[in-house]
C-alpha beads as a LAMMPS data file, in Angstrom:
LAMMPS data file: protein, C-alpha beads

248 atoms
247 bonds

1 atom types
1 bond types

-500.0 500.0 xlo xhi
-500.0 500.0 ylo yhi
-500.0 500.0 zlo zhi

Masses

1 110.0

Atoms # bond

1 1 1 -124.283 -4.279 137.418
2 1 1 -125.403 -3.181 133.789
3 1 1 -124.225 0.401 133.119
4 1 1 -123.534 -0.559 129.130
5 1 1 -127.202 -1.491 128.578
6 1 1 -127.660 2.211 129.479
7 1 1 -125.081 3.905 127.303
8 1 1 -125.354 1.938 123.671
9 1 1 -129.354 2.001 124.428
10 1 1 -130.357 4.509 121.408
11 1 1 -133.112 6.851 122.716
12 1 1 -135.715 8.664 120.130
13 1 1 -137.881 10.840 122.868
14 1 1 -136.978 13.484 125.472
15 1 1 -138.680 11.021 128.217
16 1 1 -136.358 8.621 127.074
17 1 1 -133.663 10.470 127.278
18 1 1 -134.153 11.627 130.448
19 1 1 -134.983 8.641 131.426
20 1 1 -131.709 7.315 130.044
21 1 1 -129.926 10.323 131.889
22 1 1 -131.336 10.154 135.431
23 1 1 -131.119 5.705 135.108
24 1 1 -126.784 6.673 134.542
25 1 1 -126.949 8.786 137.195
26 1 1 -128.395 6.456 139.809
27 1 1 -126.417 3.425 138.387
28 1 1 -122.839 5.615 139.435
29 1 1 -124.491 6.824 142.550
30 1 1 -125.016 3.046 143.703
31 1 1 -122.052 2.429 142.532
32 1 1 -120.205 4.493 144.997
33 1 1 -122.346 3.033 147.453
34 1 1 -121.021 -0.045 147.147
35 1 1 -119.225 -0.627 151.101
36 1 1 -119.850 2.607 151.932
37 1 1 -118.459 3.056 155.739
38 1 1 -121.188 4.896 156.556
39 1 1 -123.792 2.249 155.252
40 1 1 -125.146 1.424 158.423
41 1 1 -125.541 4.283 159.699
42 1 1 -127.328 4.788 156.442
43 1 1 -129.918 2.720 156.793
44 1 1 -130.288 3.075 160.348
45 1 1 -131.825 6.594 159.713
46 1 1 -133.868 5.429 156.942
47 1 1 -135.042 3.456 159.572
48 1 1 -135.860 6.270 161.667
49 1 1 -137.096 8.559 158.987
50 1 1 -139.696 5.238 157.828
51 1 1 -141.208 5.443 162.265
52 1 1 -141.839 8.752 161.590
53 1 1 -143.454 8.386 158.474
54 1 1 -145.658 6.009 160.276
55 1 1 -146.340 8.653 163.128
56 1 1 -147.143 11.331 161.276
57 1 1 -149.410 9.132 159.090
58 1 1 -150.828 6.630 162.220
59 1 1 -154.096 7.435 160.806
60 1 1 -153.919 6.757 157.778
61 1 1 -151.330 3.740 158.000
62 1 1 -154.771 2.228 160.560
63 1 1 -157.241 2.484 158.375
64 1 1 -157.999 -0.504 156.106
65 1 1 -158.402 1.315 152.909
66 1 1 -154.730 3.085 152.579
67 1 1 -152.697 0.208 155.262
68 1 1 -151.318 -1.898 152.690
69 1 1 -150.534 0.947 150.761
70 1 1 -148.604 2.757 152.335
71 1 1 -146.977 -0.639 153.613
72 1 1 -146.013 -0.626 150.304
73 1 1 -144.394 2.415 149.952
74 1 1 -142.420 2.104 152.861
75 1 1 -141.610 -1.066 153.066
76 1 1 -140.588 -1.569 149.241
77 1 1 -140.093 2.222 147.881
78 1 1 -138.598 3.622 151.189
79 1 1 -137.158 1.597 153.756
80 1 1 -133.226 0.600 153.238
81 1 1 -133.152 -2.916 151.924
82 1 1 -131.126 -4.508 148.986
83 1 1 -132.302 -3.905 145.976
84 1 1 -129.428 -4.174 143.549
85 1 1 -131.307 -7.075 142.246
86 1 1 -133.970 -5.232 141.375
87 1 1 -132.517 -1.909 140.199
88 1 1 -130.040 -4.846 137.999
89 1 1 -133.272 -5.630 136.508
90 1 1 -134.488 -2.357 135.697
91 1 1 -130.774 -1.869 133.738
92 1 1 -131.017 -4.980 132.100
93 1 1 -134.113 -4.381 130.644
94 1 1 -133.903 -0.606 130.196
95 1 1 -133.111 -0.801 126.184
96 1 1 -136.819 -3.233 125.937
97 1 1 -138.338 -0.767 127.780
98 1 1 -137.235 2.583 125.557
99 1 1 -138.823 0.358 122.456
100 1 1 -141.895 -1.462 123.904
101 1 1 -142.966 1.386 126.247
102 1 1 -145.079 4.076 125.519
103 1 1 -143.665 8.124 125.872
104 1 1 -145.599 8.792 128.890
105 1 1 -145.207 5.288 130.657
106 1 1 -140.945 6.920 130.381
107 1 1 -141.888 9.783 131.736
108 1 1 -143.389 8.226 134.796
109 1 1 -140.261 5.844 135.205
110 1 1 -137.972 8.601 134.463
111 1 1 -139.958 10.595 138.219
112 1 1 -139.652 7.343 139.732
113 1 1 -135.739 7.240 139.862
114 1 1 -135.351 10.654 140.290
115 1 1 -137.831 10.382 143.532
116 1 1 -135.062 7.449 144.635
117 1 1 -132.077 9.309 143.566
118 1 1 -132.984 12.166 145.610
119 1 1 -133.791 10.324 148.804
120 1 1 -130.542 8.321 148.711
121 1 1 -128.884 11.384 148.295
122 1 1 -130.265 13.366 151.212
123 1 1 -130.192 10.565 153.281
124 1 1 -126.438 9.984 152.707
125 1 1 -125.863 13.739 152.840
126 1 1 -127.711 13.843 156.482
127 1 1 -125.660 10.630 157.427
128 1 1 -122.715 12.106 156.784
129 1 1 -123.511 15.334 158.994
130 1 1 -125.070 13.018 162.296
131 1 1 -121.640 11.455 162.045
132 1 1 -119.397 13.436 161.665
133 1 1 -120.875 16.996 163.618
134 1 1 -123.195 14.879 166.260
135 1 1 -120.516 12.321 166.345
136 1 1 -123.204 9.670 165.606
137 1 1 -122.732 5.768 165.054
138 1 1 -125.590 4.227 163.568
139 1 1 -127.421 2.090 167.255
140 1 1 -127.924 6.212 168.130
141 1 1 -128.596 7.844 165.122
142 1 1 -131.865 4.707 164.798
143 1 1 -132.469 6.265 168.632
144 1 1 -131.998 10.134 167.751
145 1 1 -134.041 12.713 169.207
146 1 1 -136.479 14.947 167.315
147 1 1 -134.512 18.014 168.145
148 1 1 -130.897 15.884 166.823
149 1 1 -132.849 15.150 163.302
150 1 1 -134.240 18.532 162.991
151 1 1 -130.911 20.344 163.797
152 1 1 -129.588 17.760 160.619
153 1 1 -131.908 18.727 158.353
154 1 1 -131.564 22.585 158.744
155 1 1 -128.176 21.955 158.711
156 1 1 -127.914 20.140 155.488
157 1 1 -130.209 22.066 153.861
158 1 1 -130.786 21.138 150.109
159 1 1 -134.593 22.227 149.779
160 1 1 -135.216 22.749 146.709
161 1 1 -134.577 18.524 146.151
162 1 1 -136.936 18.571 149.874
163 1 1 -139.668 20.253 147.699
164 1 1 -138.948 18.316 144.874
165 1 1 -138.812 14.982 146.462
166 1 1 -142.775 15.575 148.262
167 1 1 -143.509 16.796 144.211
168 1 1 -142.536 13.911 142.802
169 1 1 -144.048 11.268 145.542
170 1 1 -147.517 13.375 144.509
171 1 1 -146.530 12.618 141.067
172 1 1 -145.706 9.630 141.007
173 1 1 -148.746 8.091 142.672
174 1 1 -151.490 9.665 140.466
175 1 1 -149.599 8.881 137.804
176 1 1 -149.529 5.413 138.962
177 1 1 -152.966 5.162 139.660
178 1 1 -153.746 5.610 135.816
179 1 1 -151.855 2.138 134.865
180 1 1 -153.399 0.539 137.738
181 1 1 -156.647 0.920 136.518
182 1 1 -155.390 -0.144 133.049
183 1 1 -157.140 -3.811 132.612
184 1 1 -154.589 -4.684 129.746
185 1 1 -151.741 -4.002 132.085
186 1 1 -152.920 -6.057 134.952
187 1 1 -153.500 -8.645 132.607
188 1 1 -150.194 -8.874 130.719
189 1 1 -148.472 -8.932 134.437
190 1 1 -150.358 -12.330 134.846
191 1 1 -149.144 -13.501 131.539
192 1 1 -145.544 -12.016 132.677
193 1 1 -145.561 -14.191 135.887
194 1 1 -143.754 -17.559 134.261
195 1 1 -141.434 -16.076 132.468
196 1 1 -140.186 -12.958 133.553
197 1 1 -139.310 -15.757 136.491
198 1 1 -137.783 -17.811 133.897
199 1 1 -135.930 -14.262 132.975
200 1 1 -134.281 -14.146 136.169
201 1 1 -136.032 -10.666 136.538
202 1 1 -138.191 -12.109 139.415
203 1 1 -137.681 -9.631 141.887
204 1 1 -138.263 -6.604 139.805
205 1 1 -142.078 -8.553 139.264
206 1 1 -142.552 -8.624 142.479
207 1 1 -142.296 -4.923 143.214
208 1 1 -144.306 -4.057 139.959
209 1 1 -147.128 -6.705 141.055
210 1 1 -147.002 -5.757 144.463
211 1 1 -147.133 -1.844 144.045
212 1 1 -149.989 -2.464 141.403
213 1 1 -151.846 -4.406 143.839
214 1 1 -151.475 -2.184 146.988
215 1 1 -152.648 1.053 144.709
216 1 1 -156.069 -1.079 142.783
217 1 1 -156.876 -2.219 146.478
218 1 1 -157.123 1.570 147.584
219 1 1 -159.443 2.483 145.332
220 1 1 -158.404 5.918 144.538
221 1 1 -155.203 7.688 145.413
222 1 1 -156.045 11.761 145.719
223 1 1 -157.301 12.081 149.326
224 1 1 -154.099 10.008 150.371
225 1 1 -151.616 11.884 148.527
226 1 1 -153.233 15.495 149.069
227 1 1 -153.119 14.752 153.162
228 1 1 -149.551 13.279 152.652
229 1 1 -148.365 16.454 150.367
230 1 1 -150.410 18.674 152.915
231 1 1 -148.689 17.316 155.788
232 1 1 -145.275 16.702 154.921
233 1 1 -145.234 19.843 152.827
234 1 1 -146.063 21.875 157.210
235 1 1 -143.317 19.519 158.461
236 1 1 -140.530 20.473 156.357
237 1 1 -141.500 24.159 156.891
238 1 1 -141.285 24.014 160.531
239 1 1 -137.790 22.084 160.524
240 1 1 -137.122 24.991 157.758
241 1 1 -138.041 27.721 159.617
242 1 1 -139.033 26.818 163.559
243 1 1 -136.354 23.589 163.628
244 1 1 -139.090 21.106 165.141
245 1 1 -140.172 18.840 163.870
246 1 1 -143.948 18.495 164.520
247 1 1 -145.914 14.740 165.380
248 1 1 -149.276 14.078 165.006

Bonds

1 1 1 2
2 1 2 3
3 1 3 4
4 1 4 5
5 1 5 6
6 1 6 7
7 1 7 8
8 1 8 9
9 1 9 10
10 1 10 11
11 1 11 12
12 1 12 13
13 1 13 14
14 1 14 15
15 1 15 16
16 1 16 17
17 1 17 18
18 1 18 19
19 1 19 20
20 1 20 21
21 1 21 22
22 1 22 23
23 1 23 24
24 1 24 25
25 1 25 26
26 1 26 27
27 1 27 28
28 1 28 29
29 1 29 30
30 1 30 31
31 1 31 32
32 1 32 33
33 1 33 34
34 1 34 35
35 1 35 36
36 1 36 37
37 1 37 38
38 1 38 39
39 1 39 40
40 1 40 41
41 1 41 42
42 1 42 43
43 1 43 44
44 1 44 45
45 1 45 46
46 1 46 47
47 1 47 48
48 1 48 49
49 1 49 50
50 1 50 51
51 1 51 52
52 1 52 53
53 1 53 54
54 1 54 55
55 1 55 56
56 1 56 57
57 1 57 58
58 1 58 59
59 1 59 60
60 1 60 61
61 1 61 62
62 1 62 63
63 1 63 64
64 1 64 65
65 1 65 66
66 1 66 67
67 1 67 68
68 1 68 69
69 1 69 70
70 1 70 71
71 1 71 72
72 1 72 73
73 1 73 74
74 1 74 75
75 1 75 76
76 1 76 77
77 1 77 78
78 1 78 79
79 1 79 80
80 1 80 81
81 1 81 82
82 1 82 83
83 1 83 84
84 1 84 85
85 1 85 86
86 1 86 87
87 1 87 88
88 1 88 89
89 1 89 90
90 1 90 91
91 1 91 92
92 1 92 93
93 1 93 94
94 1 94 95
95 1 95 96
96 1 96 97
97 1 97 98
98 1 98 99
99 1 99 100
100 1 100 101
101 1 101 102
102 1 102 103
103 1 103 104
104 1 104 105
105 1 105 106
106 1 106 107
107 1 107 108
108 1 108 109
109 1 109 110
110 1 110 111
111 1 111 112
112 1 112 113
113 1 113 114
114 1 114 115
115 1 115 116
116 1 116 117
117 1 117 118
118 1 118 119
119 1 119 120
120 1 120 121
121 1 121 122
122 1 122 123
123 1 123 124
124 1 124 125
125 1 125 126
126 1 126 127
127 1 127 128
128 1 128 129
129 1 129 130
130 1 130 131
131 1 131 132
132 1 132 133
133 1 133 134
134 1 134 135
135 1 135 136
136 1 136 137
137 1 137 138
138 1 138 139
139 1 139 140
140 1 140 141
141 1 141 142
142 1 142 143
143 1 143 144
144 1 144 145
145 1 145 146
146 1 146 147
147 1 147 148
148 1 148 149
149 1 149 150
150 1 150 151
151 1 151 152
152 1 152 153
153 1 153 154
154 1 154 155
155 1 155 156
156 1 156 157
157 1 157 158
158 1 158 159
159 1 159 160
160 1 160 161
161 1 161 162
162 1 162 163
163 1 163 164
164 1 164 165
165 1 165 166
166 1 166 167
167 1 167 168
168 1 168 169
169 1 169 170
170 1 170 171
171 1 171 172
172 1 172 173
173 1 173 174
174 1 174 175
175 1 175 176
176 1 176 177
177 1 177 178
178 1 178 179
179 1 179 180
180 1 180 181
181 1 181 182
182 1 182 183
183 1 183 184
184 1 184 185
185 1 185 186
186 1 186 187
187 1 187 188
188 1 188 189
189 1 189 190
190 1 190 191
191 1 191 192
192 1 192 193
193 1 193 194
194 1 194 195
195 1 195 196
196 1 196 197
197 1 197 198
198 1 198 199
199 1 199 200
200 1 200 201
201 1 201 202
202 1 202 203
203 1 203 204
204 1 204 205
205 1 205 206
206 1 206 207
207 1 207 208
208 1 208 209
209 1 209 210
210 1 210 211
211 1 211 212
212 1 212 213
213 1 213 214
214 1 214 215
215 1 215 216
216 1 216 217
217 1 217 218
218 1 218 219
219 1 219 220
220 1 220 221
221 1 221 222
222 1 222 223
223 1 223 224
224 1 224 225
225 1 225 226
226 1 226 227
227 1 227 228
228 1 228 229
229 1 229 230
230 1 230 231
231 1 231 232
232 1 232 233
233 1 233 234
234 1 234 235
235 1 235 236
236 1 236 237
237 1 237 238
238 1 238 239
239 1 239 240
240 1 240 241
241 1 241 242
242 1 242 243
243 1 243 244
244 1 244 245
245 1 245 246
246 1 246 247
247 1 247 248
């Protein structure tokens, strides 16, 4: 990992400092997760939640307009995979991001890092509850009943983090749409294919280009994000107030 790259970089704006702080927090969290004994159960919870998201938004997922974008959100942003290489790449190029990126882009990147960190922390807290309070192992977590998930959700609390998670998905989605529609950015990504591969940044480059392609194929993100925010807020309120998980 490349923590020294983060600590030694000089930051000159508030957004750069915020991104640096969040990346340091995320870096340290990832270090704590290395060889974590609950890792298989954390991954199982992630798969369960990814399937829940597909079920909740089945109509959107089956729409040709939104299918690719939702695939990217679930497979590349949420569903647990080994993203250490991608995240290490991000740490390594941080000095160049701070020096070369517009300040508005640093703000968007900070929101992405914050969203990832909040989501993974929430998953860890819930996995600990499911393991120690409900006595579930990884296979049991992956096929648990809705009622068990609802009980874990309420028991773990973290309401402000849950609200912030939904808020960040909406905010980041709108920000990304602006960058995706920037012709200069798309041209720059094409020119960077070979240099990125030679510099050992292939996984990070793949992640960025696939995200750009998926969002551009949508032809507008506002309707999708509005629907997701409304549904996920409704589900959060039902889980907290009534203790059950509504299904669409």
